[in-house]
C-alpha positions in Angstrom: 0.4 -21.6 -9.0 3.6 -19.7 -8.1 6.4 -18.8 -10.4 9.7 -18.4 -8.5 12.6 -16.7 -10.3 16.1 -16.8 -8.9 19.0 -14.8 -10.3 22.3 -16.7 -10.4 24.9 -16.1 -7.7 27.7 -13.6 -7.7 29.2 -14.3 -11.1 32.6 -15.0 -12.5 31.5 -13.9 -16.0 34.9 -14.6 -17.6 34.6 -18.3 -16.8 30.8 -18.5 -16.7 30.7 -19.8 -13.2 30.5 -18.3 -9.7 33.0 -16.5 -7.5 33.8 -17.8 -4.1 31.2 -15.4 -2.7 28.7 -16.7 -5.3 29.3 -20.3 -4.1 28.6 -19.3 -0.5 25.4 -17.5 -1.7 24.3 -20.7 -3.5 24.8 -22.8 -0.3 22.6 -20.4 1.7 20.1 -20.3 -1.1 20.0 -24.2 -1.0 19.0 -24.0 2.7 16.2 -21.6 1.9 14.9 -23.7 -1.1 15.0 -26.9 1.1 12.3 -25.3 3.3 9.9 -24.6 0.5 6.9 -26.9 0.2 5.6 -28.5 -3.0 8.2 -27.5 -5.5 6.7 -29.0 -8.6 9.6 -28.6 -11.1 13.0 -26.8 -11.4 14.1 -25.1 -14.6 17.5 -23.6 -15.3 19.4 -21.6 -17.9 22.0 -23.4 -19.9 24.7 -21.0 -18.6 27.2 -22.3 -16.1 26.7 -19.6 -13.5 23.0 -20.5 -13.3 23.6 -24.2 -13.1 26.2 -23.8 -10.4 23.7 -21.7 -8.4 21.1 -24.4 -8.5 23.3 -27.5 -8.0 23.6 -27.3 -4.2 19.8 -27.2 -3.8 19.3 -30.0 -6.3 21.9 -32.1 -4.4 20.4 -31.4 -1.1 16.9 -32.3 -2.3 17.9 -35.2 -4.5 16.1 -33.5 -7.4 16.9 -32.7 -11.0 16.2 -29.7 -13.2 15.3 -29.2 -16.9 17.6 -26.9 -18.9 15.8 -24.4 -21.1 17.9 -22.9 -23.9 15.7 -19.8 -24.2 16.2 -19.1 -20.4 19.8 -17.9 -21.0 20.7 -14.3 -20.4 19.1 -11.8 -22.7 22.5 -10.9 -24.1 21.6 -10.0 -27.6 23.5 -7.2 -29.4 22.5 -4.0 -31.1 24.4 -1.1 -32.8 24.9 1.7 -30.3 23.5 4.9 -31.9 26.1 7.1 -30.0 29.4 5.1 -30.5 28.4 3.1 -33.5 29.8 0.0 -31.8 28.0 -3.3 -31.1 26.8 -3.7 -27.5 24.1 -5.2 -25.3 20.5 -4.2 -26.1 19.7 -2.9 -22.6 21.3 -1.0 -19.7 21.3 2.5 -21.2 22.7 5.8 -19.9 19.7 7.5 -18.2 19.4 10.6 -20.4 19.3 8.5 -23.6 16.8 6.0 -22.1 14.4 8.6 -20.9 14.6 10.6 -24.2 13.2 7.7 -26.1 9.4 7.6 -25.3 8.8 4.4 -27.3 10.9 2.5 -24.7 8.0 2.9 -22.3 5.4 1.5 -24.7 5.0 -2.3 -24.4 3.9 -2.5 -28.1 6.5 -0.1 -29.6 9.7 -0.5 -27.5 11.1 -3.0 -30.0 10.2 -0.9 -33.0 12.9 1.7 -32.3 15.7 1.9 -34.8 18.3 0.8 -32.2 16.3 -2.4 -31.3 15.7 -3.2 -34.9 19.4 -3.1 -35.5 19.6 -6.4 -33.6 16.2 -7.8 -34.4 15.5 -7.7 -30.7 11.7 -8.1 -31.1 12.2 -11.6 -32.6 14.5 -12.6 -29.7 12.1 -11.3 -27.1 9.2 -13.2 -28.7 11.3 -16.4 -28.6 11.6 -16.1 -24.9 7.9 -15.2 -24.4 6.7 -18.0 -26.6 9.0 -20.5 -24.9 7.5 -19.5 -21.6 3.9 -19.7 -22.8 4.6 -23.1 -24.2 5.9 -24.2 -20.9 2.9 -22.8 -19.0 0.6 -24.7 -21.5 2.1 -27.9 -20.2 0.6 -27.1 -16.9 -2.8 -26.2 -18.5 -2.3 -22.4 -18.5 -2.9 -21.1 -22.0 -2.5 -17.5 -22.9 -5.7 -16.1 -24.4 -4.0 -13.6 -26.8 -0.4 -12.9 -27.5 -0.6 -9.3 -26.3 -3.0 -9.9 -23.4 -1.4 -11.2 -20.2 -4.4 -13.3 -19.2 -4.3 -17.1 -19.2 -7.0 -19.7 -19.4 -6.7 -22.6 -17.0 -8.6 -25.4 -15.4 -11.0 -23.7 -13.0 -9.8 -23.9 -9.4 -12.7 -22.0 -7.8 -16.5 -22.0 -8.4 -18.6 -19.1 -9.6 -20.0 -18.8 -6.0 -16.5 -18.5 -4.6 -15.5 -16.0 -7.2 -18.5 -13.8 -6.3 -17.2 -13.4 -2.7 -14.7 -10.5 -2.4 -11.9 -12.1 -0.4 -9.1 -9.6 -1.0 -9.1 -8.3 2.6 -8.7 -11.8 4.1 -5.3 -12.7 5.5 -5.7 -16.3 4.4 -6.9 -17.5 1.0 -7.8 -20.8 -0.6 -4.9 -22.5 -2.2 -6.2 -22.6 -5.8 -3.2 -24.4 -7.3 -0.4 -25.9 -5.3 2.1 -26.0 -8.2 5.3 -24.1 -7.7 7.8 -23.7 -10.5 11.4 -22.6 -9.9 13.5 -20.8 -12.6 17.2 -20.1 -12.0 18.3 -17.7 -14.7 19.5 -14.1 -15.2 18.3 -10.6 -14.6 17.8 -9.9 -18.3 15.8 -13.0 -19.1 13.8 -12.9 -15.9 12.7 -9.4 -16.5 11.8 -10.2 -20.1 9.5 -12.9 -18.9 8.0 -10.8 -16.1 7.3 -8.0 -18.6 5.4 -10.5 -20.7 3.4 -11.7 -17.7 2.5 -8.3 -16.4 2.0 -6.3 -19.6 4.9 -3.9 -19.1 7.7 -2.8 -21.4 10.8 -4.9 -20.6 12.8 -1.7 -20.9 11.2 -0.3 -17.8 12.2 -3.4 -15.8 15.7 -3.7 -17.3 16.4 0.0 -16.6 14.4 0.7 -13.5 14.7 -2.4 -11.3 17.6 -4.4 -9.9 17.6 -7.9 -8.3 20.8 -9.1 -6.6 22.6 -12.4 -7.2 20.6 -15.4 -5.7 17.7 -13.1 -4.9 14.2 -14.6 -5.1 11.3 -13.1 -7.0 7.8 -14.6 -6.7 4.8 -14.2 -9.0 1.4 -15.6 -7.8 -1.5 -16.6 -10.0 -4.8 -14.7 -9.3 -7.9 -16.4 -10.5 -10.7 -13.9 -9.9 -12.7 -15.3 -12.7 -13.0 -19.1 -12.7 -10.6 -20.6 -15.2 -8.9 -17.2 -16.0 -5.6 -16.2 -14.4 -3.2 -13.3 -14.3 0.2 -13.3 -12.6 1.1 -10.7 -10.0 4.4 -10.0 -8.3 4.3 -10.9 -4.6 8.0 -10.5 -3.8 10.8 -8.9 -5.7 14.5 -9.6 -5.2 14.3 -11.1 -1.7 17.8 -11.8 -0.2 16.6 -13.0 3.2 18.8 -16.1 3.1 21.9 -13.9 2.8 21.0 -11.5 5.6 20.2 -14.4 7.9 23.6 -15.9 7.4 25.6 -12.7 7.6 26.5 -12.7 3.9 26.5 -9.3 2.2 24.4 -8.7 -0.8 26.3 -8.6 -4.1 26.1 -5.4 -6.1 27.0 -7.2 -9.4 24.9 -5.5 -12.1 24.3 -2.4 -10.1 26.2 0.9 -10.6 26.7 1.7 -6.9 26.4 0.3 -3.4 23.6 -2.1 -2.5 22.6 -1.4 1.1 21.8 -4.2 3.4 18.4 -3.0 4.6 
């Protein structure tokens, strides 16, 4: 199984849609998605900018998508400890972020006073539990809430598992399901933190993915019937480069180089 996360296109936040640039990005993205084999299902945030990003691909493929309410942007509010004003719960000034050691602990990041001011742990668990419930529909069931390992129907035998294949260029296709999620940087990183056992604060603060970028997690089944998800590609914008479209810096405090 592959989980494919796509951030929405260059946003017009005021109107919850896309800019003209974002609409071009969505068209180039649709061409890329049309080349992917075996897309099992599409899922999308309820926000307009996410739906507008996916629409060209769905039209091209004559497919539909399921809207998931919990896939919306992780835009919950807290009380800023410096200004005393209400603001988003992530995207901190660097010195404050690095001074709070709990932010780096996947069990304690939400127990900080600032996160408690917005009951962020409850909001985070709603996203994680929603995602786990969805995976269970595909027969992937999390073993424990705090352990990012999933039980699944075995796709390889004990004999196959005993062979060390990690140096091979080609591997057996254990599960051909591919799920596509079009959402937001905040919600995407919340889910990925849950799947990889990282504090979401490290992803929110330390990583950036551009509008319409593609991030892929693949399932590794090293023990028959037991899976972990591992990032294979993060923030790919190949479809933009190939069409001469610059990468949007929306959400980044500086220039995004076209490398």
